[in-house]
C-alpha positions as CSV (number, residue, x, y, z in Angstrom):
1,M,0.2,37.7,-45.7
2,K,0.3,38.3,-42.0
3,K,-3.5,38.7,-41.9
4,I,-4.0,35.4,-43.7
5,F,-1.7,33.6,-41.4
6,L,-3.4,35.1,-38.4
7,V,-6.8,34.2,-39.6
8,I,-5.7,30.6,-40.3
9,F,-4.1,30.4,-37.0
10,S,-7.2,31.7,-35.3
11,L,-9.4,29.2,-37.1
12,F,-7.1,26.4,-36.1
13,I,-7.2,27.5,-32.4
14,I,-11.0,27.8,-32.5
15,G,-11.3,24.4,-34.1
16,F,-8.9,22.8,-31.6
17,T,-10.8,24.2,-28.6
18,A,-14.2,23.2,-30.1
19,N,-13.0,19.6,-30.2
20,A,-11.6,19.8,-26.6
21,Q,-13.0,17.0,-24.4
22,R,-15.2,17.9,-21.5
23,Y,-14.9,15.8,-18.4
24,A,-15.9,15.7,-14.8
25,I,-15.0,13.8,-11.7
26,V,-17.4,12.2,-9.2
27,D,-16.9,10.3,-5.9
28,T,-19.3,7.5,-5.9
29,K,-18.4,6.5,-2.3
30,Y,-19.2,10.0,-1.2
31,I,-22.5,9.8,-3.1
32,L,-23.5,6.4,-1.8
33,D,-22.6,7.4,1.8
34,K,-25.1,10.2,1.5
35,L,-28.0,8.0,0.3
36,P,-30.3,6.8,3.2
37,E,-31.2,3.6,1.3
38,Y,-27.5,2.7,0.9
39,Q,-27.0,3.2,4.7
40,D,-30.0,1.0,5.4
41,A,-28.7,-1.7,3.1
42,Q,-25.3,-1.5,4.7
43,K,-26.8,-1.9,8.2
44,K,-28.8,-5.0,7.0
45,L,-25.6,-6.4,5.5
46,D,-23.7,-5.8,8.8
47,Q,-26.5,-7.4,10.8
48,T,-26.6,-10.4,8.5
49,S,-22.9,-10.7,8.6
50,E,-22.8,-10.6,12.4
51,Q,-25.6,-13.2,12.6
52,W,-23.7,-15.6,10.3
53,Q,-20.4,-15.0,12.1
54,K,-22.1,-15.8,15.4
55,E,-23.4,-19.1,13.9
56,I,-19.8,-19.9,12.8
57,D,-18.4,-19.0,16.2
58,D,-20.9,-21.2,17.9
59,K,-20.0,-24.2,15.7
60,Q,-16.3,-23.4,16.3
61,A,-16.8,-23.3,20.1
62,A,-18.6,-26.7,19.9
63,L,-15.6,-28.0,17.8
64,D,-13.1,-26.7,20.3
65,K,-15.0,-28.4,23.1
66,M,-15.1,-31.7,21.2
67,Y,-11.3,-31.4,20.7
68,K,-10.6,-30.7,24.4
69,D,-12.8,-33.5,25.5
70,Y,-11.0,-35.8,23.0
71,E,-7.6,-34.7,24.3
72,A,-8.7,-35.3,27.9
73,E,-10.1,-38.8,27.2
74,Q,-7.6,-39.9,24.5
75,V,-5.5,-42.0,26.8
76,M,-8.4,-44.0,28.1
77,L,-10.0,-44.6,24.7
78,S,-9.6,-47.8,22.6
79,E,-8.1,-47.5,19.2
80,D,-11.5,-47.8,17.5
81,L,-13.1,-45.2,19.7
82,R,-10.1,-42.9,19.2
83,K,-10.4,-43.2,15.4
84,K,-14.1,-42.6,15.6
85,R,-13.6,-39.4,17.7
86,E,-10.9,-38.2,15.3
87,D,-13.3,-38.7,12.4
88,E,-16.0,-36.8,14.2
89,I,-13.7,-33.9,14.9
90,F,-12.4,-33.9,11.3
91,N,-16.0,-33.9,10.0
92,K,-16.9,-31.1,12.3
93,E,-13.9,-29.1,11.2
94,K,-14.9,-29.6,7.6
95,E,-18.4,-28.6,8.4
96,V,-17.2,-25.3,10.0
97,R,-14.9,-24.5,7.1
98,D,-17.6,-25.3,4.5
99,L,-20.1,-23.1,6.4
100,Q,-17.5,-20.2,6.6
101,R,-16.8,-20.6,2.8
102,K,-20.5,-20.7,2.0
103,R,-21.3,-17.6,4.0
104,F,-18.2,-15.4,3.4
105,G,-16.3,-17.0,0.6
106,F,-16.0,-15.8,-3.0
107,E,-19.5,-15.5,-4.4
108,G,-20.8,-16.7,-1.0
109,D,-24.1,-15.8,0.7
110,L,-22.7,-12.4,1.8
111,F,-21.7,-11.5,-1.7
112,K,-25.1,-12.5,-3.0
113,K,-26.8,-10.5,-0.3
114,R,-24.7,-7.5,-1.1
115,Q,-25.6,-7.8,-4.8
116,E,-29.3,-8.1,-3.8
117,L,-29.3,-5.0,-1.5
118,V,-26.6,-2.7,-2.9
119,K,-26.5,-3.3,-6.7
120,P,-29.9,-1.6,-7.4
121,I,-28.7,1.5,-5.4
122,Q,-25.4,1.6,-7.3
123,D,-27.3,1.2,-10.6
124,K,-29.5,4.2,-9.6
125,V,-26.4,6.3,-9.0
126,Y,-24.8,5.3,-12.2
127,N,-27.9,6.1,-14.2
128,A,-28.0,9.5,-12.6
129,I,-24.3,10.0,-13.5
130,Q,-25.0,8.9,-17.1
131,K,-28.0,11.3,-17.3
132,I,-25.9,14.2,-16.1
133,A,-23.1,13.3,-18.6
134,V,-25.5,13.2,-21.5
135,N,-27.4,16.4,-20.5
136,R,-24.2,18.4,-19.9
137,M,-22.3,16.8,-22.9
138,Y,-19.4,15.5,-20.9
139,D,-17.1,13.3,-22.9
140,F,-16.1,11.2,-19.9
141,I,-16.5,11.2,-16.1
142,L,-13.9,9.8,-13.7
143,D,-14.7,8.2,-10.4
144,K,-12.2,9.3,-7.8
145,S,-13.3,6.8,-5.1
146,E,-11.3,3.7,-4.5
147,G,-10.0,2.1,-7.8
148,I,-8.8,5.0,-9.9
149,T,-6.1,7.3,-8.5
150,V,-6.5,11.0,-9.3
151,I,-3.4,12.9,-8.3
152,F,-5.0,16.3,-8.7
153,A,-8.6,17.2,-9.3
154,D,-9.9,20.7,-9.5
155,P,-12.7,20.9,-7.0
156,K,-15.0,22.7,-9.4
157,L,-14.8,19.5,-11.6
158,D,-16.3,17.4,-8.8
159,K,-20.0,16.8,-9.7
160,S,-20.9,14.6,-6.8
161,D,-23.2,17.1,-5.3
162,D,-25.0,17.5,-8.7
163,V,-25.6,13.7,-8.7
164,L,-27.0,13.9,-5.2
165,K,-29.4,16.7,-6.4
166,E,-30.4,14.5,-9.3
167,L,-31.2,11.8,-6.9
168,G,-33.2,14.2,-4.8
169,I,-30.8,14.4,-1.8
170,R,-30.0,17.8,-0.2
C-alpha cells in the first residue's frame, strides 16, 4: 500500500513539474541602449527636438518684444491702434502655442518622428525576444524596464544578453 501511494505521489510530482511554466526576464531599455542604430535614432530625435525648440524660442522672443513695445507705447496709442496691437499680440501668442502643440503635443511631430525612427528598432528587438521565447520554450517573458515592477529577479533569468547576441551585438 505504501509503495502504491509512493508511486502515485511520485507520478503526481513529476506531472506537476512537467507542467511548470518557464519564464524569463529581459530589460528592453538595456537592450535598446546597447544598439548603435537606437543611439543614432535617439541623437536624430534630440537634434530635431532642439531645432524645433529653437524655432519656438525665437517666436517667443519676437512675441516678448512685441509685448514690451506695446507696453512702452500703450499710453500714446489711440483706442483703435491699441486694439489692433492687442489683437496682433493675441494672434502671435496663439501661433506660438499652436506651433508648440504641433511639434511637442500629444501625437505631434516629435511623436511621429519617434515612431518613424524608433519603432522599427523596437520591433526588431521584440521579434528577437519572441524568437528566443519560441526556441527555448518559455511560457512568458517579463520586461523589467520601466512599466512593470519586478521586486526580485534572479540574475540568471535575465536573458537581455541573449537578445543582444541574437541581434548580433557583442
